[in-house]
N, C-alpha and C positions, 0 to 999 in steps of 0.2 A: 405474298411476300420477300421486295425483294432484301439481300442488306446492305447496297450500298447507296445513298441516295448520288452519290455523288463520281462520277471514277473516269481512269487513262488510259486509255485500251491502243497498245506498244503492240507492232504487225510490223514483222520485219521483211520486206520485200519481195526475198526469195520465198516468201510463200503465198507469194501472188501468182506464179510464175506457173501452183500442179501441175500438170501433170507432161508442162515445156518448160525444154529449156530454160528457155529466155522470154521476159514482158511478161507483159498478162491471160494466168490461165482465165476465159471471160466467169467459167461457172463458177471456179472457186471466191470472186470477185462476188459473186453471186451471193453464195451462199455468205460469206461472210458480212457482206454487206445486212443482210435477210437476218440476220445475228444481234446486228444491231440496231437494225431498226426493232426487233420485236422488245430492247431497252425501252427504244423514246418512245411506246408505245409507252409502256406502263413505265415513263413516269423518269425514268434513273435518265442524269446528267450527264449526258455519257463525252470527254473529252481524245480523240485520236493523231495516235504519231505515228509514221508505217515511216519506213527506210524506203530506202531504193538498185536497194539489194541485184534486184532482178534489172536491171538500169546497167545499171551502173556503183560500184564501187571505188571509194579516195582513193583507196588503199593496193588496190589492185591497176590504180592507172597508173598511178606508181610506177609502180612493177615494170609496168608500158612501158614508160621512162617519158607519164607522162610532172610539170613542175607538181610538189605535196599540197601547194594551198590553190594552183588549178585545178585536182584533181580534186580537192575536196567540192570546190564549188558547181563541177561538174557532179563531184554523189547530189548535193543538193540538189538541186534542179533535180537525181529523177525523182522524188520525195517528191513534188512535187504537178507532176505525172500522176503519180500513183493518191495523192488524195487526191484529184480530181477527177481521175478513172473513181476514188473510193464516190465521194461526193454524185456523181453523177451515177451513181450506183442504186446509192437510199434516195437518190431521187425518183429512179424510173420506176423502186418499187412502194413511190408513193410518200419515204420518208421526206424530214428537213434535212440541212446536213449545207452548214457557210466552211467555210475556204482560210486560216485563218496563214498571217505570212511574217518572215522572222524580217521581212524588205519588202521595203514597194514594188508592188507588184501589178498594181495594178494595169487590166481588170482581171485576170486572174482570180486574186484571193483578197480581204483584206486584214488593212496590215495590222497587227496580231498586237493585242494590247486587251487585259485583265475585263477591260470592265463590258468594250465591243463584249468577250466572249461570257461573261454575269449576261446581258442583253442578248444572245441567241438563245443559251438557259433556258432564257421566259418565254423565247419562242419553239423548244419543242424539240431546236436545230444539233444536229449534232455538231465538238467542233472542231476541226482537223486542221491540226498545226504542221506545217509542208515547209521546207527549207531549211530547216534543223533548226538548231540557235541562232543564224543569219552568221556561221565564224567558223573559217577551218578548225583542226584541227579538234572539231568535235562530233558523237555521233549522234548518231539518232535516241542510244541510249538516254543518254546523257543531257539533251534535248527534252526523251521523253519525264525524265526524273525528275527538271526545273520545272517544265507548262506545270507536271501534278499539285506540285510546290506552288509555283504562286497558281492555280487554279484552284487552291485551297482543297485540290482529290482528296477525298479518302483512303484509297488503296489503287498502287497501278497494277493491270492486267496480262501479262504479256501472257501473247500467243502463240502456243510456236504449236509447233505439231510433235512433240513427245510428250504426252501425261504430264511431267512435273518437273524437280532436278533429279537424279540418280548418284552416285557415285561412283558409273561412266560413265562413256556416253551410251544409252541402249540401242540404239542399234550398230552395233561393234562389239559388244559383249553383252553376253547373254545374263551372264551373272552376274548385273548388275542394279543396286538395290533400292528403293524410289525413296525418299527422305521425305512424309509424311512432314515438318516442321522443323527448318531449325533460323535458327539466329543469321543479323545477318555472321556475327566474331565468328563462329562457328562456319556460312562458305567462305569467307573469305580464306578462315585459316588452316582449310581445307584446300582453297586454290578451286572452289568452283563456278563455273567462269555461265556468270547470272549477268550479270551485267555491271558494265566497264569500269572501274576503279574508280572514278569524277562522279556516277553516276550513283553507286551505290551508299558512296555515300556524304552524298546526301539528303538519299533516303536515310538512310541509318542519324545523321545525325538532327531532322522533320520529323522521322516518325513518322516511314513517312512505310508502310508497309506494302510486300511485292509479290502476288502472288503467280506465278510460274504454274501453265498450260496444255491444253488439248485447244485448240482454238479449231484446228480441220475434223474437226467431230462437232456434224453437223445439233444443237442446240449446248452445247455444254457451256456457251457462254451460261446462254439463262443460265445453264444447275449449277454452274458455279454462285451467281447474283443469288442461285434459292436459298442453294443447299448447305453453300462453305464447302465440302468438302473432297473435292476434286482439284485436282493441281497437287504445289509444292507451295504451304506459305510464307518468309521466310521476315520475321522482324527483330526488332528489337524486345529483346526478352522480354 
């Protein structure tokens, strides 16, 4: 029995690189799709937001000389490529997924509306949200928080390559200690980089918990949904 019926899964674009330096690692893509399909097969309603950093990051584009708004739109287009890849991988495994776009992009995907997403859930489809919020200056973290609140998700599951939130970067500091639980206020006061402040504030104000966990370990998504004892949960008191 899974803990949650409706979730928002936030994935980074960089995670899709796998062993590659850029683009999409097909092995990692299928591993993610397998974990998502397992939830779909067990009746979980799954919304997905994925970044585009494996293809293009708006901030990096600005550093390279692109104007900020232009760079952000390029980054949002990168999320569309990743979203289509996730959709295709889920369908390849026999699952169903629908891409929802924040701007009109027919025939790439369906224009987002809550009503259309709920119909997709009724049809056992994963809802893949692409093109961010549709506006520059907002991250995919903010997109994840916004969509999660809009679709009445019970939790945001933030899949990363580490198994939770630590006192420091565990990949650089072997003495870093992992938190099992945090409040939003504690995470803010400690300056922990979990999600951007806009996303964090939205989650706090809407009493929406965030669980940070290692998505790269096979089966972790289902284990989290079954036991809830992996990763770090951030929530109100």
